[in-house]
C-alpha positions in Angstrom: -52.3 44.4 -7.2 -53.0 47.1 -10.1 -49.8 47.7 -12.9 -49.6 50.5 -14.7 -48.7 50.4 -18.5 -46.8 53.6 -19.5 -46.7 55.1 -23.4 -43.4 54.0 -24.1 -40.2 55.5 -25.7 -40.3 53.8 -29.2 -37.0 55.5 -30.7 -34.1 57.8 -29.3 -36.3 61.1 -30.2 -40.2 59.7 -29.1 -41.5 62.5 -27.1 -45.0 62.1 -26.7 -47.6 59.8 -28.5 -51.5 60.0 -28.8 -53.6 56.7 -28.6 -55.1 56.5 -31.7 -58.4 54.3 -30.7 -57.7 51.7 -27.9 -58.4 48.4 -28.5 -59.6 47.1 -25.4 -62.7 48.8 -22.8 -62.4 48.4 -18.6 -62.8 44.6 -17.6 -62.2 43.0 -20.8 -59.0 40.4 -20.0 -55.6 40.7 -21.6 -52.4 38.5 -22.5 -49.3 40.0 -22.5 -48.9 40.8 -26.1 -52.6 41.8 -27.3 -53.1 44.5 -28.8 -54.7 46.8 -26.7 -54.2 50.4 -28.6 -52.9 52.3 -31.8 -50.4 54.7 -31.0 -49.2 57.7 -33.2 -45.6 58.9 -33.2 -44.6 62.3 -34.8 -43.8 59.3 -37.6 -45.4 56.5 -37.8 -49.0 55.1 -35.9 -47.7 51.6 -33.7 -49.6 48.7 -32.3 -49.3 48.5 -28.9 -48.8 45.1 -27.0 -50.0 45.0 -23.4 -46.4 44.2 -21.1 -48.7 42.9 -18.5 -51.5 39.7 -18.3 -55.2 40.5 -16.2 -58.4 42.8 -16.3 -58.5 46.1 -17.5 -59.3 48.2 -14.5 -58.5 52.1 -15.8 -58.2 53.3 -19.3 -56.4 57.1 -18.9 -56.6 58.3 -21.1 -59.1 59.0 -23.8 -58.8 58.6 -27.2 -57.1 61.8 -29.7 -55.3 62.4 -26.3 -51.3 63.0 -26.9 -49.3 62.4 -23.8 -45.7 62.2 -23.3 -43.3 59.4 -22.9 -43.9 57.4 -19.5 -47.7 58.5 -19.2 -49.4 55.9 -17.2 -51.9 55.1 -20.5 -53.6 52.1 -18.5 -53.6 49.6 -15.3 -54.5 46.2 -14.8 -55.4 44.0 -12.0 
């Protein structure tokens, strides 16, 4: 069953984030807590850790793209 990893909300005023770099590729195995991307907010760059374990099936947001909090970034199975 596919699970979605969403753009998190790290602060009260955070509305969007930019994917600076992916640390994973389609087909990679990830565990909970693995760093999967670097995300830039208005104030800082943050390592995004996976909240799910599984195989990366799809990366939906390319590097450099800005998306709203709650947008699906990656799907894992």
